[in-house]
C-alpha positions in Angstrom: -5.1 -20.1 3.4 -3.5 -17.0 5.0 -0.6 -17.3 2.6 -2.9 -17.1 -0.4 -5.6 -14.6 1.0 -3.7 -11.5 0.1 -6.5 -9.0 0.9 -7.3 -10.8 4.2 -11.1 -11.1 3.6 -11.2 -14.8 4.5 -11.9 -16.0 0.9 -9.8 -16.4 -2.2 -10.9 -14.7 -5.4 -9.8 -16.2 -8.7 -6.7 -14.1 -8.9 -5.5 -15.1 -5.4 -6.2 -18.8 -6.2 -4.2 -18.6 -9.5 -1.3 -16.8 -7.8 -1.2 -19.5 -5.1 -1.0 -22.3 -7.7 1.5 -20.5 -9.9 4.0 -20.4 -7.0 3.9 -24.1 -6.2 7.0 -25.8 -7.6 6.4 -29.0 -9.5 2.6 -28.5 -9.8 1.9 -28.9 -13.5 -1.5 -27.2 -13.7 -2.4 -24.9 -16.6 -4.1 -21.5 -16.2 -7.3 -23.0 -17.8 -7.2 -25.9 -15.3 -6.8 -23.6 -12.4 -9.8 -21.6 -13.6 -11.9 -24.7 -14.0 -10.9 -26.0 -10.5 -11.9 -22.6 -9.0 -15.3 -22.8 -10.7 -15.8 -26.4 -9.7 -15.1 -25.7 -6.0 -16.9 -22.4 -5.7 -19.9 -24.1 -4.3 -21.7 -21.0 -3.3 -21.1 -19.4 -6.7 -20.1 -16.1 -5.1 -16.7 -15.8 -6.9 -14.7 -16.6 -3.8 -13.5 -19.8 -2.2 -14.1 -20.2 1.5 -11.6 -22.1 3.7 -13.6 -25.3 3.2 -13.8 -24.9 -0.5 -10.1 -24.1 -0.8 -9.2 -27.1 1.3 -11.3 -29.4 -0.9 -9.8 -27.9 -4.1 -6.2 -28.3 -2.8 -6.9 -31.9 -1.7 -8.4 -32.8 -5.1 -5.5 -31.2 -7.1 -2.9 -33.0 -5.0 -4.7 -36.3 -5.4 -4.9 -35.8 -9.2 -1.3 -34.8 -9.3 -0.3 -37.9 -7.4 -2.5 -40.1 -9.6 -0.9 -38.6 -12.8 2.5 -39.2 -11.3 1.9 -42.8 -10.7 0.1 -43.4 -14.0 3.2 -42.0 -15.9 5.0 -45.2 -15.2 7.0 -44.1 -12.2 8.0 -47.2 -10.2 8.2 -45.3 -6.9 6.4 -46.4 -3.7 3.5 -44.0 -4.2 0.2 -45.7 -5.0 -2.5 -44.0 -7.0 -5.9 -43.5 -5.4 -7.3 -46.1 -7.9 -4.8 -48.7 -6.7 -6.1 -48.3 -3.2 -9.7 -49.0 -4.1 
């Protein structure tokens, strides 16, 4: 969170959230998807993500990325979340 929270106020605004995702190599998320993720996880509706909201958003995006990776036919050892159910 500290790496992404450029103004140090303890929350990420939409710009900080976007900047964070745009720097992650291999993360195939569009600007529109990032905006939607931000809105989905801004539970308080205050225009900023708390540490907890940020953690949930990151977790969800990583799971979705892993799921997409395995659904694309990769024969690696990574299982999708659906395969584990």
